[in-house]
N, C-alpha and C positions, 0 to 999 in steps of 0.2 A: 607421885608423878611430877614431871617437870617439863620445862620448855623443850628439852631434848626429845621427849616423847613425840613431839610434833613433827620431827624430822622424817617421819614416815610419809608425809604428805608433800607433794610437789609445791602446792600453793603455800603451805606453811614454811617450807624451806626457803622459798623465794622471798616471802615476807620477812622471815627472821634474818636472812642474809642482808636484805636491804636495810632493815633497821640497824643491824650491827655495823653496817657501812655508813650509818648516819644519813640515810636517804629519807626524803619525805614520801611516804607511801600513800598519801592522800586520805581523805575522810573515809571512803569506803574500804580502803586497804586496812586502816586501823579498826574499822568496825568488823570486817571479816576476821581479822586476826584475833580480836577480843572475843567475838562470838564463838570461835573455835577454842582458843587457848584457855578460856576461863574454866573449861572442863578438865584441864590438865595441870594447872599450876596455881600458885597462890596469887593473891592480889598484888603483893609486893613484887613478885616476878613479872607479872603483867605490866604494872606501872613502870618498872625498870626497863622493860623492853620497849614499851610505847614511847618513853621519853628519850629514846635514842633518835627518834624522829625529831629533827631540829625545829619543826614547826609546832610541836606539841609539848605543852608544859606539864609539870607535875599535877597541877590542878585539873587540867584538861584530861589527863590520863586517869586520875582518880575518879573524876565524874563519869567518864565513859565506862570504866570497869564497874562502878557502882550501878549505873543504869543497866548494863547488860546482865549483871547478877540479879538485881532486884526484879527485872522484868522477865527473867528466866529465858532469855533468847536462846533458841536452838541454832546450831550452825546452819548457814545458808546452803541451799542446794547449788549445784554447778550452774544452773541457769540463772539463778539470782546473782551469783558472783560475776558472771559475764555481763549481766544487765548493769550491775553497779560499776563494773570496769569501764563500760562505755560512757559513764558519766564523769570520768576523771582522767587525768593525764597518765598517772602511774599505772602500769599493767599489773593487775592483781594476779591474773593467771599467766604464768610464763609461757604456756603453750596452748592458747585458746582454740587452735584449729584441731587439736587432738581430742576427739570426743570422749576419751577415757580420762583426760587430764582434768584437774581442778575439781575432783569429786572427793571432798573430805570424808564422806561417809564410806567410800570404798577404801580409802587409805588408812583411816584411823578407827580405833575401837572406842566408842563413847560410852559413858555410863548408861546403864539400862534405862534410867528414867528419861533420857533423851529420846530413845526409841519408843517408849511408852507414850510420851507427849505427842509424838508424831502420829502414832496409831490412833490415839484419842482424837486428834484433830481430824483425821480422815474419816473416822467413824461418825463424828459430828457432821461433817460435810455430807456424808452419805445419808444420814438421818434427815438432814434439812432437804436434801434432794427428794427423798421418798415422801416427805410431808408436802413439798411443793407439788409433786406429781399427783398425790392422792387428793389434794384440795382443788385441783383444776379440772 
């Protein structure tokens, strides 16, 4: 897989094009990009793309990629992307008013373990809720 596989997503096209144009995509733009892209490309490809952002050094890019991989971050939901976008100047989502836009899960096919992690999380939340209800 490669960075070109990400071009099925409006968010990722927007971020890739901005990076290729040498734009500063902001902290959350870099985080979203890395959280999604690390499932599709090598660390070298990720670092190479991130360092096209003039405010981001090789060391910064390596640290971010390492953090995302080690912590096993899943790609953010649309709501989280919009929340993070509100915290910075660069627009992560190119069409935030379109309710179908900026949903990387709709646009991209992630490895099965991503979906399993999400399912496990919601099963844990449901179990905690059942336990809280039964002890009250």
